[in-house]
PyMOL Python script that loads the backbone (N, CA, C, O; Angstrom):
from pymol import cmd

cmd.read_pdbstr("""\
ATOM      1  N   MET A   1      64.142  53.682  37.087  1.00  0.00           N
ATOM      2  CA  MET A   1      62.926  53.469  37.869  1.00  0.00           C
ATOM      3  C   MET A   1      62.005  54.665  37.657  1.00  0.00           C
ATOM      4  O   MET A   1      62.447  55.813  37.686  1.00  0.00           O
ATOM      5  N   ASN A   2      60.736  54.390  37.446  1.00  0.00           N
ATOM      6  CA  ASN A   2      59.789  55.469  37.178  1.00  0.00           C
ATOM      7  C   ASN A   2      59.428  56.246  38.433  1.00  0.00           C
ATOM      8  O   ASN A   2      59.605  57.463  38.478  1.00  0.00           O
ATOM      9  N   LEU A   3      58.933  55.570  39.438  1.00  0.00           N
ATOM     10  CA  LEU A   3      58.552  56.220  40.691  1.00  0.00           C
ATOM     11  C   LEU A   3      59.207  55.497  41.855  1.00  0.00           C
ATOM     12  O   LEU A   3      59.514  54.307  41.774  1.00  0.00           O
ATOM     13  N   THR A   4      59.414  56.226  42.927  1.00  0.00           N
ATOM     14  CA  THR A   4      59.920  55.581  44.135  1.00  0.00           C
ATOM     15  C   THR A   4      58.783  54.816  44.799  1.00  0.00           C
ATOM     16  O   THR A   4      57.618  54.997  44.448  1.00  0.00           O
ATOM     17  N   LYS A   5      59.121  53.971  45.750  1.00  0.00           N
ATOM     18  CA  LYS A   5      58.106  53.185  46.468  1.00  0.00           C
ATOM     19  C   LYS A   5      57.109  54.101  47.164  1.00  0.00           C
ATOM     20  O   LYS A   5      55.906  53.842  47.147  1.00  0.00           O
ATOM     21  N   LEU A   6      57.605  55.168  47.773  1.00  0.00           N
ATOM     22  CA  LEU A   6      56.725  56.118  48.458  1.00  0.00           C
ATOM     23  C   LEU A   6      55.790  56.816  47.479  1.00  0.00           C
ATOM     24  O   LEU A   6      54.611  57.010  47.778  1.00  0.00           O
ATOM     25  N   GLU A   7      56.302  57.192  46.320  1.00  0.00           N
ATOM     26  CA  GLU A   7      55.463  57.850  45.319  1.00  0.00           C
ATOM     27  C   GLU A   7      54.404  56.891  44.781  1.00  0.00           C
ATOM     28  O   GLU A   7      53.258  57.288  44.570  1.00  0.00           O
ATOM     29  N   GLU A   8      54.780  55.637  44.560  1.00  0.00           N
ATOM     30  CA  GLU A   8      53.788  54.652  44.110  1.00  0.00           C
ATOM     31  C   GLU A   8      52.702  54.457  45.153  1.00  0.00           C
ATOM     32  O   GLU A   8      51.523  54.357  44.812  1.00  0.00           O
ATOM     33  N   ASP A   9      53.089  54.402  46.422  1.00  0.00           N
ATOM     34  CA  ASP A   9      52.100  54.257  47.492  1.00  0.00           C
ATOM     35  C   ASP A   9      51.167  55.464  47.541  1.00  0.00           C
ATOM     36  O   ASP A   9      49.972  55.319  47.799  1.00  0.00           O
ATOM     37  N   MET A  10      51.712  56.649  47.294  1.00  0.00           N
ATOM     38  CA  MET A  10      50.881  57.854  47.275  1.00  0.00           C
ATOM     39  C   MET A  10      49.891  57.820  46.116  1.00  0.00           C
ATOM     40  O   MET A  10      48.740  58.227  46.275  1.00  0.00           O
ATOM     41  N   VAL A  11      50.325  57.341  44.957  1.00  0.00           N
ATOM     42  CA  VAL A  11      49.433  57.249  43.796  1.00  0.00           C
ATOM     43  C   VAL A  11      48.318  56.245  44.079  1.00  0.00           C
ATOM     44  O   VAL A  11      47.154  56.511  43.778  1.00  0.00           O
ATOM     45  N   VAL A  12      48.665  55.095  44.655  1.00  0.00           N
ATOM     46  CA  VAL A  12      47.651  54.087  44.989  1.00  0.00           C
ATOM     47  C   VAL A  12      46.657  54.645  46.005  1.00  0.00           C
ATOM     48  O   VAL A  12      45.450  54.440  45.869  1.00  0.00           O
ATOM     49  N   GLU A  13      47.148  55.336  47.003  1.00  0.00           N
ATOM     50  CA  GLU A  13      46.265  55.915  48.022  1.00  0.00           C
ATOM     51  C   GLU A  13      45.316  56.936  47.406  1.00  0.00           C
ATOM     52  O   GLU A  13      44.136  56.986  47.754  1.00  0.00           O
ATOM     53  N   HIS A  14      45.834  57.747  46.492  1.00  0.00           N
ATOM     54  CA  HIS A  14      44.988  58.748  45.833  1.00  0.00           C
ATOM     55  C   HIS A  14      43.945  58.081  44.935  1.00  0.00           C
ATOM     56  O   HIS A  14      42.796  58.521  44.888  1.00  0.00           O
ATOM     57  N   ILE A  15      44.339  57.029  44.229  1.00  0.00           N
ATOM     58  CA  ILE A  15      43.388  56.305  43.376  1.00  0.00           C
ATOM     59  C   ILE A  15      42.270  55.700  44.214  1.00  0.00           C
ATOM     60  O   ILE A  15      41.096  55.815  43.861  1.00  0.00           O
ATOM     61  N   LEU A  16      42.627  55.061  45.313  1.00  0.00           N
ATOM     62  CA  LEU A  16      41.612  54.444  46.171  1.00  0.00           C
ATOM     63  C   LEU A  16      40.689  55.494  46.790  1.00  0.00           C
ATOM     64  O   LEU A  16      39.501  55.239  46.991  1.00  0.00           O
ATOM     65  N   GLU A  17      41.229  56.657  47.086  1.00  0.00           N
ATOM     66  CA  GLU A  17      40.393  57.741  47.616  1.00  0.00           C
ATOM     67  C   GLU A  17      39.407  58.226  46.564  1.00  0.00           C
ATOM     68  O   GLU A  17      38.244  58.486  46.872  1.00  0.00           O
ATOM     69  N   LEU A  18      39.867  58.347  45.325  1.00  0.00           N
ATOM     70  CA  LEU A  18      38.965  58.746  44.242  1.00  0.00           C
ATOM     71  C   LEU A  18      37.872  57.706  44.018  1.00  0.00           C
ATOM     72  O   LEU A  18      36.723  58.058  43.753  1.00  0.00           O
ATOM     73  N   VAL A  19      38.225  56.430  44.125  1.00  0.00           N
ATOM     74  CA  VAL A  19      37.243  55.357  43.933  1.00  0.00           C
ATOM     75  C   VAL A  19      36.171  55.416  45.016  1.00  0.00           C
ATOM     76  O   VAL A  19      34.988  55.245  44.721  1.00  0.00           O
ATOM     77  N   THR A  20      36.568  55.656  46.267  1.00  0.00           N
ATOM     78  CA  THR A  20      35.577  55.723  47.343  1.00  0.00           C
ATOM     79  C   THR A  20      34.657  56.924  47.176  1.00  0.00           C
ATOM     80  O   THR A  20      33.521  56.902  47.648  1.00  0.00           O
ATOM     81  N   ARG A  21      35.131  57.965  46.514  1.00  0.00           N
ATOM     82  CA  ARG A  21      34.292  59.142  46.262  1.00  0.00           C
ATOM     83  C   ARG A  21      33.417  58.978  45.026  1.00  0.00           C
ATOM     84  O   ARG A  21      32.567  59.824  44.746  1.00  0.00           O
ATOM     85  N   GLY A  22      33.624  57.884  44.284  1.00  0.00           N
ATOM     86  CA  GLY A  22      32.797  57.623  43.111  1.00  0.00           C
ATOM     87  C   GLY A  22      33.387  58.118  41.804  1.00  0.00           C
ATOM     88  O   GLY A  22      32.674  58.206  40.804  1.00  0.00           O
ATOM     89  N   PHE A  23      34.669  58.442  41.789  1.00  0.00           N
ATOM     90  CA  PHE A  23      35.329  58.925  40.585  1.00  0.00           C
ATOM     91  C   PHE A  23      36.553  58.077  40.256  1.00  0.00           C
ATOM     92  O   PHE A  23      37.681  58.548  40.403  1.00  0.00           O
ATOM     93  N   PRO A  24      36.353  56.842  39.817  1.00  0.00           N
ATOM     94  CA  PRO A  24      37.521  56.005  39.508  1.00  0.00           C
ATOM     95  C   PRO A  24      38.296  56.599  38.337  1.00  0.00           C
ATOM     96  O   PRO A  24      37.698  56.930  37.313  1.00  0.00           O
ATOM     97  N   PRO A  25      39.607  56.739  38.465  1.00  0.00           N
ATOM     98  CA  PRO A  25      40.390  57.356  37.392  1.00  0.00           C
ATOM     99  C   PRO A  25      40.637  56.381  36.245  1.00  0.00           C
ATOM    100  O   PRO A  25      40.678  55.166  36.436  1.00  0.00           O
ATOM    101  N   ARG A  26      40.798  56.936  35.070  1.00  0.00           N
ATOM    102  CA  ARG A  26      41.173  56.140  33.901  1.00  0.00           C
ATOM    103  C   ARG A  26      42.681  55.943  33.915  1.00  0.00           C
ATOM    104  O   ARG A  26      43.392  56.572  34.700  1.00  0.00           O
ATOM    105  N   LEU A  27      43.160  55.074  33.048  1.00  0.00           N
ATOM    106  CA  LEU A  27      44.595  54.828  32.974  1.00  0.00           C
ATOM    107  C   LEU A  27      45.355  56.099  32.595  1.00  0.00           C
ATOM    108  O   LEU A  27      46.480  56.306  33.049  1.00  0.00           O
ATOM    109  N   ALA A  28      44.758  56.934  31.780  1.00  0.00           N
ATOM    110  CA  ALA A  28      45.395  58.199  31.416  1.00  0.00           C
ATOM    111  C   ALA A  28      45.541  59.106  32.643  1.00  0.00           C
ATOM    112  O   ALA A  28      46.515  59.850  32.758  1.00  0.00           O
ATOM    113  N   ASP A  29      44.576  59.040  33.548  1.00  0.00           N
ATOM    114  CA  ASP A  29      44.655  59.831  34.778  1.00  0.00           C
ATOM    115  C   ASP A  29      45.766  59.310  35.686  1.00  0.00           C
ATOM    116  O   ASP A  29      46.444  60.093  36.352  1.00  0.00           O
ATOM    117  N   VAL A  30      45.953  57.996  35.713  1.00  0.00           N
ATOM    118  CA  VAL A  30      47.031  57.401  36.508  1.00  0.00           C
ATOM    119  C   VAL A  30      48.381  57.855  35.951  1.00  0.00           C
ATOM    120  O   VAL A  30      49.295  58.178  36.709  1.00  0.00           O
ATOM    121  N   ALA A  31      48.498  57.876  34.630  1.00  0.00           N
ATOM    122  CA  ALA A  31      49.734  58.353  34.004  1.00  0.00           C
ATOM    123  C   ALA A  31      49.962  59.820  34.321  1.00  0.00           C
ATOM    124  O   ALA A  31      51.098  60.238  34.545  1.00  0.00           O
ATOM    125  N   SER A  32      48.903  60.596  34.341  1.00  0.00           N
ATOM    126  CA  SER A  32      49.017  62.016  34.669  1.00  0.00           C
ATOM    127  C   SER A  32      49.513  62.218  36.094  1.00  0.00           C
ATOM    128  O   SER A  32      50.327  63.105  36.349  1.00  0.00           O
ATOM    129  N   MET A  33      49.025  61.399  37.023  1.00  0.00           N
ATOM    130  CA  MET A  33      49.497  61.482  38.413  1.00  0.00           C
ATOM    131  C   MET A  33      50.992  61.188  38.493  1.00  0.00           C
ATOM    132  O   MET A  33      51.742  61.902  39.158  1.00  0.00           O
ATOM    133  N   ALA A  34      51.412  60.134  37.809  1.00  0.00           N
ATOM    134  CA  ALA A  34      52.823  59.750  37.825  1.00  0.00           C
ATOM    135  C   ALA A  34      53.684  60.816  37.152  1.00  0.00           C
ATOM    136  O   ALA A  34      54.779  61.123  37.624  1.00  0.00           O
ATOM    137  N   ASN A  35      53.196  61.372  36.066  1.00  0.00           N
ATOM    138  CA  ASN A  35      53.963  62.388  35.355  1.00  0.00           C
ATOM    139  C   ASN A  35      54.123  63.657  36.178  1.00  0.00           C
ATOM    140  O   ASN A  35      55.165  64.310  36.119  1.00  0.00           O
ATOM    141  N   SER A  36      53.098  64.010  36.945  1.00  0.00           N
ATOM    142  CA  SER A  36      53.230  65.203  37.784  1.00  0.00           C
ATOM    143  C   SER A  36      54.258  64.981  38.895  1.00  0.00           C
ATOM    144  O   SER A  36      54.990  65.901  39.257  1.00  0.00           O
ATOM    145  N   LEU A  37      54.312  63.764  39.434  1.00  0.00           N
ATOM    146  CA  LEU A  37      55.332  63.472  40.444  1.00  0.00           C
ATOM    147  C   LEU A  37      56.732  63.470  39.829  1.00  0.00           C
ATOM    148  O   LEU A  37      57.688  63.943  40.443  1.00  0.00           O
ATOM    149  N   ARG A  38      56.842  62.935  38.618  1.00  0.00           N
ATOM    150  CA  ARG A  38      58.146  62.907  37.950  1.00  0.00           C
ATOM    151  C   ARG A  38      58.587  64.292  37.508  1.00  0.00           C
ATOM    152  O   ARG A  38      59.786  64.567  37.465  1.00  0.00           O
ATOM    153  N   ALA A  39      57.658  65.162  37.181  1.00  0.00           N
ATOM    154  CA  ALA A  39      57.994  66.516  36.753  1.00  0.00           C
ATOM    155  C   ALA A  39      58.643  67.307  37.896  1.00  0.00           C
ATOM    156  O   ALA A  39      59.475  68.181  37.654  1.00  0.00           O
ATOM    157  N   GLU A  40      58.264  67.000  39.131  1.00  0.00           N
ATOM    158  CA  GLU A  40      58.872  67.676  40.275  1.00  0.00           C
ATOM    159  C   GLU A  40      60.352  67.330  40.408  1.00  0.00           C
ATOM    160  O   GLU A  40      61.127  68.111  40.961  1.00  0.00           O
ATOM    161  N   ARG A  41      60.746  66.159  39.899  1.00  0.00           N
ATOM    162  CA  ARG A  41      62.148  65.734  39.955  1.00  0.00           C
ATOM    163  C   ARG A  41      62.854  65.954  38.616  1.00  0.00           C
ATOM    164  O   ARG A  41      63.956  65.448  38.402  1.00  0.00           O
ATOM    165  N   ASN A  42      62.215  66.712  37.710  1.00  0.00           N
ATOM    166  CA  ASN A  42      62.768  67.019  36.381  1.00  0.00           C
ATOM    167  C   ASN A  42      63.105  65.756  35.580  1.00  0.00           C
ATOM    168  O   ASN A  42      64.168  65.664  34.966  1.00  0.00           O
ATOM    169  N   LEU A  43      62.187  64.789  35.594  1.00  0.00           N
ATOM    170  CA  LEU A  43      62.342  63.550  34.836  1.00  0.00           C
ATOM    171  C   LEU A  43      61.344  63.530  33.687  1.00  0.00           C
ATOM    172  O   LEU A  43      60.359  64.268  33.698  1.00  0.00           O
ATOM    173  N   ASP A  44      61.603  62.689  32.704  1.00  0.00           N
ATOM    174  CA  ASP A  44      60.691  62.548  31.567  1.00  0.00           C
ATOM    175  C   ASP A  44      59.389  61.883  32.001  1.00  0.00           C
ATOM    176  O   ASP A  44      59.264  61.393  33.123  1.00  0.00           O
ATOM    177  N   GLN A  45      58.431  61.880  31.091  1.00  0.00           N
ATOM    178  CA  GLN A  45      57.143  61.263  31.374  1.00  0.00           C
ATOM    179  C   GLN A  45      57.269  59.750  31.368  1.00  0.00           C
ATOM    180  O   GLN A  45      58.218  59.194  30.814  1.00  0.00           O
ATOM    181  N   VAL A  46      56.293  59.088  31.997  1.00  0.00           N
ATOM    182  CA  VAL A  46      56.268  57.629  32.009  1.00  0.00           C
ATOM    183  C   VAL A  46      55.902  57.131  30.621  1.00  0.00           C
ATOM    184  O   VAL A  46      55.365  57.880  29.805  1.00  0.00           O
ATOM    185  N   GLY A  47      56.192  55.868  30.359  1.00  0.00           N
ATOM    186  CA  GLY A  47      55.908  55.283  29.056  1.00  0.00           C
ATOM    187  C   GLY A  47      54.422  55.059  28.823  1.00  0.00           C
ATOM    188  O   GLY A  47      53.606  55.205  29.733  1.00  0.00           O
ATOM    189  N   GLN A  48      54.090  54.709  27.610  1.00  0.00           N
ATOM    190  CA  GLN A  48      52.695  54.521  27.224  1.00  0.00           C
ATOM    191  C   GLN A  48      52.047  53.353  27.966  1.00  0.00           C
ATOM    192  O   GLN A  48      50.872  53.435  28.326  1.00  0.00           O
ATOM    193  N   ASN A  49      52.782  52.277  28.200  1.00  0.00           N
ATOM    194  CA  ASN A  49      52.227  51.093  28.855  1.00  0.00           C
ATOM    195  C   ASN A  49      52.409  51.108  30.367  1.00  0.00           C
ATOM    196  O   ASN A  49      51.969  50.175  31.039  1.00  0.00           O
ATOM    197  N   TRP A  50      53.033  52.122  30.913  1.00  0.00           N
ATOM    198  CA  TRP A  50      53.316  52.146  32.341  1.00  0.00           C
ATOM    199  C   TRP A  50      52.048  52.075  33.200  1.00  0.00           C
ATOM    200  O   TRP A  50      52.029  51.308  34.163  1.00  0.00           O
ATOM    201  N   PRO A  51      50.989  52.836  32.897  1.00  0.00           N
ATOM    202  CA  PRO A  51      49.802  52.768  33.767  1.00  0.00           C
ATOM    203  C   PRO A  51      49.193  51.375  33.873  1.00  0.00           C
ATOM    204  O   PRO A  51      48.807  50.948  34.961  1.00  0.00           O
ATOM    205  N   SER A  52      49.104  50.660  32.748  1.00  0.00           N
ATOM    206  CA  SER A  52      48.492  49.325  32.801  1.00  0.00           C
ATOM    207  C   SER A  52      49.382  48.338  33.553  1.00  0.00           C
ATOM    208  O   SER A  52      48.871  47.498  34.293  1.00  0.00           O
ATOM    209  N   THR A  53      50.690  48.422  33.380  1.00  0.00           N
ATOM    210  CA  THR A  53      51.576  47.525  34.129  1.00  0.00           C
ATOM    211  C   THR A  53      51.609  47.897  35.602  1.00  0.00           C
ATOM    212  O   THR A  53      51.788  47.027  36.454  1.00  0.00           O
ATOM    213  N   PHE A  54      51.440  49.173  35.914  1.00  0.00           N
ATOM    214  CA  PHE A  54      51.374  49.615  37.307  1.00  0.00           C
ATOM    215  C   PHE A  54      50.153  49.025  37.995  1.00  0.00           C
ATOM    216  O   PHE A  54      50.247  48.534  39.120  1.00  0.00           O
ATOM    217  N   VAL A  55      49.005  49.070  37.322  1.00  0.00           N
ATOM    218  CA  VAL A  55      47.767  48.526  37.899  1.00  0.00           C
ATOM    219  C   VAL A  55      47.880  47.012  38.060  1.00  0.00           C
ATOM    220  O   VAL A  55      47.407  46.465  39.056  1.00  0.00           O
ATOM    221  N   LYS A  56      48.493  46.334  37.109  1.00  0.00           N
ATOM    222  CA  LYS A  56      48.679  44.879  37.227  1.00  0.00           C
ATOM    223  C   LYS A  56      49.632  44.524  38.358  1.00  0.00           C
ATOM    224  O   LYS A  56      49.471  43.498  39.019  1.00  0.00           O
ATOM    225  N   ARG A  57      50.626  45.381  38.575  1.00  0.00           N
ATOM    226  CA  ARG A  57      51.635  45.115  39.598  1.00  0.00           C
ATOM    227  C   ARG A  57      51.087  45.335  41.009  1.00  0.00           C
ATOM    228  O   ARG A  57      51.526  44.671  41.948  1.00  0.00           O
ATOM    229  N   ARG A  58      50.144  46.245  41.169  1.00  0.00           N
ATOM    230  CA  ARG A  58      49.601  46.546  42.489  1.00  0.00           C
ATOM    231  C   ARG A  58      48.315  45.757  42.699  1.00  0.00           C
ATOM    232  O   ARG A  58      47.347  45.926  41.958  1.00  0.00           O
ATOM    233  N   SER A  59      48.309  44.894  43.712  1.00  0.00           N
ATOM    234  CA  SER A  59      47.169  43.996  43.924  1.00  0.00           C
ATOM    235  C   SER A  59      45.930  44.716  44.436  1.00  0.00           C
ATOM    236  O   SER A  59      44.820  44.202  44.294  1.00  0.00           O
ATOM    237  N   GLU A  60      46.096  45.898  45.029  1.00  0.00           N
ATOM    238  CA  GLU A  60      44.924  46.599  45.552  1.00  0.00           C
ATOM    239  C   GLU A  60      44.132  47.307  44.466  1.00  0.00           C
ATOM    240  O   GLU A  60      43.029  47.787  44.727  1.00  0.00           O
ATOM    241  N   LEU A  61      44.668  47.383  43.254  1.00  0.00           N
ATOM    242  CA  LEU A  61      43.985  48.063  42.158  1.00  0.00           C
ATOM    243  C   LEU A  61      43.430  47.035  41.179  1.00  0.00           C
ATOM    244  O   LEU A  61      44.056  46.011  40.906  1.00  0.00           O
ATOM    245  N   VAL A  62      42.250  47.328  40.660  1.00  0.00           N
ATOM    246  CA  VAL A  62      41.586  46.452  39.698  1.00  0.00           C
ATOM    247  C   VAL A  62      41.009  47.340  38.599  1.00  0.00           C
ATOM    248  O   VAL A  62      40.491  48.421  38.880  1.00  0.00           O
ATOM    249  N   THR A  63      41.095  46.892  37.363  1.00  0.00           N
ATOM    250  CA  THR A  63      40.477  47.637  36.264  1.00  0.00           C
ATOM    251  C   THR A  63      39.245  46.900  35.781  1.00  0.00           C
ATOM    252  O   THR A  63      39.168  45.675  35.870  1.00  0.00           O
ATOM    253  N   TRP A  64      38.295  47.640  35.277  1.00  0.00           N
ATOM    254  CA  TRP A  64      37.122  47.060  34.635  1.00  0.00           C
ATOM    255  C   TRP A  64      36.646  48.046  33.591  1.00  0.00           C
ATOM    256  O   TRP A  64      36.936  49.240  33.659  1.00  0.00           O
ATOM    257  N   PHE A  65      35.912  47.527  32.628  1.00  0.00           N
ATOM    258  CA  PHE A  65      35.447  48.341  31.527  1.00  0.00           C
ATOM    259  C   PHE A  65      33.938  48.472  31.598  1.00  0.00           C
ATOM    260  O   PHE A  65      33.229  47.507  31.886  1.00  0.00           O
ATOM    261  N   ASN A  66      33.458  49.671  31.331  1.00  0.00           N
ATOM    262  CA  ASN A  66      32.027  49.923  31.300  1.00  0.00           C
ATOM    263  C   ASN A  66      31.486  49.586  29.924  1.00  0.00           C
ATOM    264  O   ASN A  66      32.149  49.792  28.908  1.00  0.00           O
ATOM    265  N   ARG A  67      30.283  49.071  29.912  1.00  0.00           N
ATOM    266  CA  ARG A  67      29.630  48.776  28.649  1.00  0.00           C
ATOM    267  C   ARG A  67      28.411  49.667  28.500  1.00  0.00           C
ATOM    268  O   ARG A  67      27.795  50.091  29.478  1.00  0.00           O
ATOM    269  N   LYS A  68      28.096  49.927  27.283  1.00  0.00           N
ATOM    270  CA  LYS A  68      26.902  50.692  26.987  1.00  0.00           C
ATOM    271  C   LYS A  68      25.685  49.841  27.364  1.00  0.00           C
ATOM    272  O   LYS A  68      25.636  48.656  27.033  1.00  0.00           O
ATOM    273  N   TYR A  69      24.703  50.433  28.055  1.00  0.00           N
ATOM    274  CA  TYR A  69      23.522  49.715  28.491  1.00  0.00           C
ATOM    275  C   TYR A  69      22.581  49.541  27.307  1.00  0.00           C
ATOM    276  O   TYR A  69      22.167  50.525  26.694  1.00  0.00           O
ATOM    277  N   ASP A  70      22.246  48.314  26.986  1.00  0.00           N
ATOM    278  CA  ASP A  70      21.417  48.005  25.835  1.00  0.00           C
ATOM    279  C   ASP A  70      19.967  48.397  26.115  1.00  0.00           C
ATOM    280  O   ASP A  70      19.386  47.986  27.119  1.00  0.00           O
ATOM    281  N   TYR A  71      19.398  49.186  25.224  1.00  0.00           N
ATOM    282  CA  TYR A  71      18.034  49.675  25.405  1.00  0.00           C
ATOM    283  C   TYR A  71      17.019  48.535  25.396  1.00  0.00           C
ATOM    284  O   TYR A  71      16.076  48.550  26.187  1.00  0.00           O
ATOM    285  N   LYS A  72      17.194  47.549  24.518  1.00  0.00           N
ATOM    286  CA  LYS A  72      16.252  46.435  24.444  1.00  0.00           C
ATOM    287  C   LYS A  72      16.315  45.583  25.709  1.00  0.00           C
ATOM    288  O   LYS A  72      15.294  45.083  26.182  1.00  0.00           O
ATOM    289  N   ARG A  73      17.506  45.423  26.245  1.00  0.00           N
ATOM    290  CA  ARG A  73      17.636  44.679  27.489  1.00  0.00           C
ATOM    291  C   ARG A  73      16.965  45.434  28.638  1.00  0.00           C
ATOM    292  O   ARG A  73      16.358  44.821  29.516  1.00  0.00           O
ATOM    293  N   ALA A  74      17.073  46.747  28.629  1.00  0.00           N
ATOM    294  CA  ALA A  74      16.429  47.549  29.671  1.00  0.00           C
ATOM    295  C   ALA A  74      14.920  47.402  29.614  1.00  0.00           C
ATOM    296  O   ALA A  74      14.263  47.375  30.654  1.00  0.00           O
ATOM    297  N   LEU A  75      14.359  47.308  28.412  1.00  0.00           N
ATOM    298  CA  LEU A  75      12.919  47.117  28.301  1.00  0.00           C
ATOM    299  C   LEU A  75      12.477  45.756  28.870  1.00  0.00           C
ATOM    300  O   LEU A  75      11.389  45.646  29.437  1.00  0.00           O
ATOM    301  N   CYS A  76      13.306  44.741  28.721  1.00  0.00           N
ATOM    302  CA  CYS A  76      12.978  43.426  29.246  1.00  0.00           C
ATOM    303  C   CYS A  76      13.016  43.406  30.767  1.00  0.00           C
ATOM    304  O   CYS A  76      12.327  42.599  31.391  1.00  0.00           O
ATOM    305  N   GLU A  77      13.807  44.278  31.369  1.00  0.00           N
ATOM    306  CA  GLU A  77      13.908  44.322  32.825  1.00  0.00           C
ATOM    307  C   GLU A  77      12.843  45.209  33.453  1.00  0.00           C
ATOM    308  O   GLU A  77      12.685  45.217  34.674  1.00  0.00           O
ATOM    309  N   ASN A  78      12.114  45.955  32.635  1.00  0.00           N
ATOM    310  CA  ASN A  78      11.091  46.852  33.134  1.00  0.00           C
ATOM    311  C   ASN A  78       9.809  46.051  33.408  1.00  0.00           C
ATOM    312  O   ASN A  78       9.256  45.456  32.483  1.00  0.00           O
ATOM    313  N   PRO A  79       9.325  46.023  34.665  1.00  0.00           N
ATOM    314  CA  PRO A  79       8.117  45.235  34.969  1.00  0.00           C
ATOM    315  C   PRO A  79       6.876  45.715  34.235  1.00  0.00           C
ATOM    316  O   PRO A  79       5.981  44.915  33.964  1.00  0.00           O
ATOM    317  N   GLU A  80       6.798  46.994  33.908  1.00  0.00           N
ATOM    318  CA  GLU A  80       5.636  47.520  33.198  1.00  0.00           C
ATOM    319  C   GLU A  80       5.613  47.020  31.750  1.00  0.00           C
ATOM    320  O   GLU A  80       4.540  46.844  31.174  1.00  0.00           O
ATOM    321  N   ALA A  81       6.778  46.795  31.167  1.00  0.00           N
ATOM    322  CA  ALA A  81       6.846  46.315  29.777  1.00  0.00           C
ATOM    323  C   ALA A  81       6.484  44.847  29.696  1.00  0.00           C
ATOM    324  O   ALA A  81       6.021  44.379  28.657  1.00  0.00           O
ATOM    325  N   ILE A  82       6.692  44.111  30.785  1.00  0.00           N
ATOM    326  CA  ILE A  82       6.378  42.676  30.780  1.00  0.00           C
ATOM    327  C   ILE A  82       4.901  42.526  30.927  1.00  0.00           C
ATOM    328  O   ILE A  82       4.393  41.405  30.949  1.00  0.00           O
TER     329      ILE A  82
END
""", "prot")
cmd.dss("prot")
cmd.show_as("cartoon", "prot")
cmd.util.cbc("prot")
cmd.orient("prot")
């Protein structure tokens, strides 16, 4: 087992706190949180796919991807350009 139930709850709580502050963590940051908790118990690091499966397993967490804002689309939304 990678993390205990209490440790997973702590990671979720910390992620949600970061999101409310406007700093949603990346999957690498989630792995870093888990690895720091595991390092205290002298365990190896979590696997490469662990962060994504962790987010899928926890219903309170959702992932989304940012896209680059298209400059031409921005011009179409500008009332002065119309």
